N, C-alpha and C positions, 0 to 999 in steps of 0.2 A: 173363558168356562169351563168347566168340568163340570161332570158326575160322577161320586164315588161312590163306589164299593164297596164295602165289607167284607170280605169271603170268608165265614167261617169254615170248617170241615163238616161233612154230608151233602144233604138234599137242602138245607135252609140256601148254602151254598151256591148250591149251583145254581137256586132257584134266585136268590139277590143277583149272580150275575146274569143268568138270561135277563130279568129284568131292568137291570141296570144298564146292559147294551141296548134295550128299544127304549129307555130313559136319555139316553143320551143323544139318540139318531132322532128322537122325539123332538129332544131341544136341538139336536144342531151342533151337538158340543162335544169334547172331549171328554172320556173314559176312562178313570184311572181304579186301577181295582189294588188295595190290598190284601194282602196277604197276611189273614188270621190265624190258617189251618197247617201254615207249614208244610202244605200237601204242597206240590206241581200244580199249576193251572197251567191251562191251554198254552199255544202257542201266540194265538190270534189275539190280545191282547198285550199291554202294559201293563207290569205288576210288582208292583213295591212290595217287595219281602222284609219280614220281619227278621231282626236275628236270632232268635230262640224265643223255644217256652216261655221260659226265664227273665227275658227281657224286661218288662214292665206288663201291664195291664191293658188289656185289647181292645177298653174302653178309651185311657190315656191315649190308645196310638191310634186309635181314628180321628179324635178329638186333637192330640198335633199333627196331626196331618190335615185336618182342616185349615187348622188354621196356620200351619209351614206354609200351606199351598196359597190362599186368600184368595179365589179364584171357585172356589168349590162353588156349586149352585143347588146343589141336591145330595144328601145321603140314601145311599140304597143299601137296607140290611135287610135278612130272613130269619124268620120266627122259628121258634120251637113249639110243640104244644107241648106245655107244660098242665101238671096237675095242679090245683088249690093247695094243695100240701106246698108243691115246691116252689108255688109262689109266694108263701108265705115265711119258708123256712130258707129257701137259697137268694142269690142273687143274682139278677137276669141282666146280661151284657144288651139287650136289642132291651132293654127297660131302660136299662141305664142311658143310650143312646140317645131314646126316644125323648129321657125329659133332659138330657143334655147337651145333647147338638145346638149350634147356631145357628144351622139352617135349616130349612125343610126335612124329611125324613120320609122316604117312600119305603117300607116296610109291609114283607111280601111271607104266604107260606107258601113251601114247598107242598107240592102233589094238592 
């Protein structure tokens, strides 16, 4: 079994990674990190890298990784503060993952 953390750029990614480490320790399971930001992540975790920003939708990347692994017990994501207008007009990776993930999702806010 494993805990998958989807790490975007910014403080949301750092919060998700920290929460994912804690969740994996709590469950006594492996931590798997999917780097959505294309920026390097620390050397202390095993990271799955994407090919590039144009390779595909980040939601598809996360859902495909859950399907491919088959042992994901929990998904951890970071949430960004959004205004009511941005919620109405723009899509949200976090919102789509909350609705489409086939496993329980732990959503954390930065700071």
